[in-house]
LUMLO-703144 format. One record per residue (C-alpha): x, y, z. Coordinates in Angstrom, 2 decimals. Layout:
N
((X, Y, Z))
...
***
This chain:
237
((-6.77, -20.41, -4.77))
((-4.99, -23.37, -3.26))
((-4.57, -22.83, 0.46))
((-1.05, -24.28, 0.18))
((0.08, -20.93, -1.30))
((0.16, -19.45, 2.18))
((1.16, -22.59, 4.08))
((4.02, -21.82, 6.44))
((4.19, -18.15, 5.49))
((3.24, -16.89, 8.94))
((6.02, -18.98, 10.50))
((8.52, -17.77, 7.88))
((7.72, -14.15, 8.67))
((8.05, -14.60, 12.43))
((11.35, -16.44, 12.04))
((12.81, -13.39, 10.31))
((12.25, -11.38, 13.45))
((14.09, -13.89, 15.61))
((17.59, -12.80, 14.52))
((19.33, -9.45, 14.32))
((20.06, -9.56, 10.55))
((16.41, -9.00, 9.81))
((16.61, -5.58, 11.44))
((18.37, -4.30, 8.31))
((15.32, -4.88, 6.09))
((13.62, -1.63, 5.08))
((10.57, -0.96, 7.22))
((11.23, -3.81, 9.63))
((11.94, -1.41, 12.49))
((8.29, -0.46, 12.17))
((6.54, -3.82, 11.78))
((9.28, -5.94, 13.48))
((8.13, -8.98, 11.49))
((5.02, -9.23, 13.62))
((1.59, -10.15, 12.27))
((-1.90, -9.64, 13.61))
((-3.88, -12.80, 14.20))
((-5.64, -14.16, 11.10))
((-9.32, -13.40, 10.73))
((-11.80, -16.17, 11.41))
((-14.20, -17.10, 8.57))
((-16.97, -15.43, 10.56))
((-14.97, -12.22, 10.92))
((-14.13, -12.18, 7.21))
((-17.79, -12.66, 6.34))
((-18.70, -9.80, 8.66))
((-16.02, -7.58, 7.11))
((-17.21, -8.26, 3.57))
((-20.82, -7.66, 4.57))
((-19.74, -4.34, 6.08))
((-17.93, -3.13, 2.93))
((-20.48, -4.63, 0.54))
((-18.08, -6.59, -1.65))
((-16.04, -9.80, -1.56))
((-12.32, -9.13, -1.28))
((-9.93, -10.55, -3.92))
((-9.29, -14.26, -3.40))
((-5.55, -14.06, -2.77))
((-6.01, -11.38, -0.14))
((-8.90, -13.25, 1.47))
((-6.68, -16.30, 1.94))
((-3.92, -14.13, 3.38))
((-6.33, -12.70, 5.93))
((-7.50, -16.17, 6.90))
((-4.15, -17.97, 6.98))
((-1.37, -15.43, 7.54))
((-2.74, -12.44, 9.40))
((-5.09, -9.48, 9.32))
((-2.07, -7.26, 8.68))
((1.40, -6.49, 9.95))
((4.79, -7.41, 8.51))
((5.05, -6.99, 4.77))
((6.52, -4.85, 2.00))
((7.85, -1.45, 3.04))
((6.22, -0.49, 6.34))
((3.96, -3.52, 6.31))
((0.46, -4.54, 5.29))
((-2.17, -2.23, 6.74))
((-4.18, -4.23, 9.29))
((-7.94, -4.48, 9.02))
((-9.63, -4.35, 12.41))
((-13.03, -3.97, 14.01))
((-13.04, -0.70, 15.94))
((-16.10, 0.24, 17.98))
((-18.15, -2.26, 16.04))
((-17.07, -1.10, 12.58))
((-14.41, -2.56, 10.30))
((-11.63, -0.40, 8.90))
((-8.06, -0.54, 7.64))
((-5.51, 1.27, 9.79))
((-2.34, 3.00, 8.64))
((-0.96, 6.25, 7.28))
((-3.41, 7.21, 4.55))
((-5.75, 4.26, 5.03))
((-8.62, 6.72, 5.39))
((-8.10, 7.83, 1.78))
((-10.11, 4.76, 0.75))
((-13.88, 5.22, 0.73))
((-15.13, 1.97, 2.21))
((-18.67, 2.77, 1.11))
((-17.58, 2.63, -2.56))
((-15.45, -0.51, -2.70))
((-17.96, -2.29, -4.91))
((-17.52, 0.33, -7.65))
((-14.99, -0.55, -10.38))
((-11.59, 1.03, -9.88))
((-10.94, 3.44, -12.80))
((-7.93, 2.38, -14.85))
((-7.72, 5.80, -16.46))
((-6.88, 8.76, -14.25))
((-7.14, 12.53, -14.80))
((-6.75, 13.96, -18.28))
((-2.96, 14.43, -18.77))
((-3.52, 17.71, -20.60))
((-5.54, 19.06, -17.69))
((-2.86, 17.95, -15.24))
((-0.16, 19.62, -17.35))
((-2.13, 22.84, -17.49))
((-2.54, 22.90, -13.73))
((1.15, 22.25, -13.13))
((2.04, 25.09, -15.48))
((-0.26, 27.39, -13.50))
((1.20, 26.57, -10.09))
((2.19, 29.84, -8.37))
((5.88, 30.45, -7.65))
((6.90, 32.37, -4.56))
((9.39, 34.56, -6.43))
((6.54, 35.95, -8.54))
((4.95, 37.62, -5.51))
((6.11, 40.67, -3.62))
((4.18, 39.77, -0.48))
((4.35, 36.30, 1.08))
((0.71, 36.62, 2.11))
((-0.31, 37.00, -1.53))
((1.67, 33.89, -2.45))
((0.10, 31.94, 0.41))
((-3.37, 32.87, -0.82))
((-2.51, 31.94, -4.41))
((-0.95, 28.58, -3.58))
((-3.86, 27.73, -1.29))
((-6.32, 28.39, -4.10))
((-4.18, 26.38, -6.51))
((-3.92, 23.48, -4.07))
((-7.70, 23.29, -3.94))
((-7.90, 23.05, -7.73))
((-5.07, 20.50, -7.82))
((-6.62, 18.38, -5.12))
((-9.99, 18.32, -6.85))
((-8.30, 16.78, -9.90))
((-5.55, 14.54, -8.51))
((-7.14, 13.55, -5.22))
((-10.73, 13.25, -6.29))
((-12.48, 10.49, -4.34))
((-13.64, 9.12, -7.69))
((-10.03, 8.25, -8.57))
((-9.71, 5.49, -5.99))
((-13.14, 3.92, -5.73))
((-12.94, 0.14, -5.60))
((-9.55, 0.11, -3.87))
((-7.99, 0.11, -0.40))
((-4.66, 1.49, 0.74))
((-2.61, -1.60, 1.58))
((0.84, -0.21, 2.44))
((2.83, 2.94, 3.06))
((6.27, 3.54, 1.56))
((7.10, 6.72, 3.46))
((6.98, 10.37, 2.38))
((3.27, 10.07, 1.49))
((3.89, 7.41, -1.17))
((1.48, 4.49, -0.89))
((0.28, 1.31, -2.55))
((-3.32, 0.30, -3.18))
((-4.95, -3.10, -3.55))
((-7.66, -3.02, -6.20))
((-10.85, -4.66, -4.94))
((-13.28, -4.14, -7.83))
((-13.08, -3.78, -11.59))
((-10.70, -5.17, -14.25))
((-7.63, -4.63, -12.02))
((-9.13, -6.57, -9.11))
((-6.46, -8.31, -7.01))
((-3.57, -6.21, -8.32))
((-1.36, -3.62, -6.61))
((-1.12, -0.02, -7.83))
((1.47, 2.58, -6.80))
((0.40, 6.01, -5.59))
((3.00, 8.76, -5.99))
((0.59, 11.65, -6.25))
((2.73, 13.43, -3.69))
((5.24, 13.79, -6.57))
((2.56, 14.99, -9.00))
((2.17, 11.58, -10.64))
((-1.05, 9.66, -11.16))
((-1.55, 6.15, -9.81))
((0.10, 3.45, -11.93))
((0.03, -0.36, -11.81))
((2.93, -1.93, -9.94))
((4.84, -4.20, -12.33))
((7.33, -7.00, -11.74))
((10.73, -7.28, -13.43))
((9.07, -8.77, -16.50))
((6.62, -5.93, -16.78))
((3.71, -8.06, -15.56))
((1.07, -6.65, -13.18))
((1.85, -7.43, -9.56))
((-0.82, -9.48, -7.82))
((-1.20, -9.44, -4.05))
((0.38, -12.88, -3.65))
((3.33, -12.06, -5.86))
((3.79, -8.71, -4.11))
((3.90, -10.30, -0.68))
((5.87, -13.46, -1.42))
((8.49, -11.61, -3.49))
((9.07, -9.40, -0.46))
((9.32, -12.41, 1.84))
((11.76, -14.23, -0.46))
((13.94, -11.13, -0.67))
((13.93, -10.71, 3.11))
((14.98, -14.32, 3.61))
((17.76, -14.03, 1.03))
((19.05, -10.85, 2.65))
((18.78, -12.40, 6.10))
((20.77, -15.45, 5.00))
((23.41, -13.35, 3.28))
((24.00, -11.34, 6.42))
((24.03, -14.44, 8.60))
((26.75, -15.94, 6.38))
((29.08, -12.95, 6.80))
((32.10, -13.36, 9.08))
((31.78, -11.57, 12.42))
((32.27, -7.77, 12.36))
((31.87, -7.68, 8.59))
((29.71, -5.01, 7.00))
((28.00, -6.01, 3.74))
((28.97, -4.00, 0.70))
((26.28, -1.53, -0.46))
((24.13, -2.76, -3.32))
***
């Protein structure tokens, strides 16, 4: 990738945090438009040696030129850091990724839809039990069966959690396999399998597009608020 893709991006992000309008951007109260320092080439090489696979090119350039994490879509890009001599991504749900299996191809196909439908139909309902203890036992047993299907570690090999959207919804960056370099949405908390994140044209969202679209939108929103007369509240979208 041409390094010019990320030229000036770090400065653009920091400038958004310099004025109050940026505080209205979703998730900015968490990341405050701050970025970790970029990785050095030596650190990136050490990281990739640790996980046993080269990261997607667009993301590699981001790590080297913009930052190791911080401000970004939703609650930001999960930072990758060396902690007690070992590299890891940090954030809500980052530990869902098995860093020892990142070289394995990410599976495009998830659980069998028929099996998922059967499990959902079998989910215990509290009103069907006379004793709350019996319901608790039943739902606990069902949760174990559900988790073994929907949250199997095999479902997310070859991918890292890159961002958190709140309420246990997350986004993954695919590292290995045919979807390498693309972002997938994870709404398993709402009983849905992972799906590729698509743009307005229905095209798969790459890491660069995902990040720069967010940045462009933030700058447009920031400018729109800055152009408002004093004491004016923008109309809801």
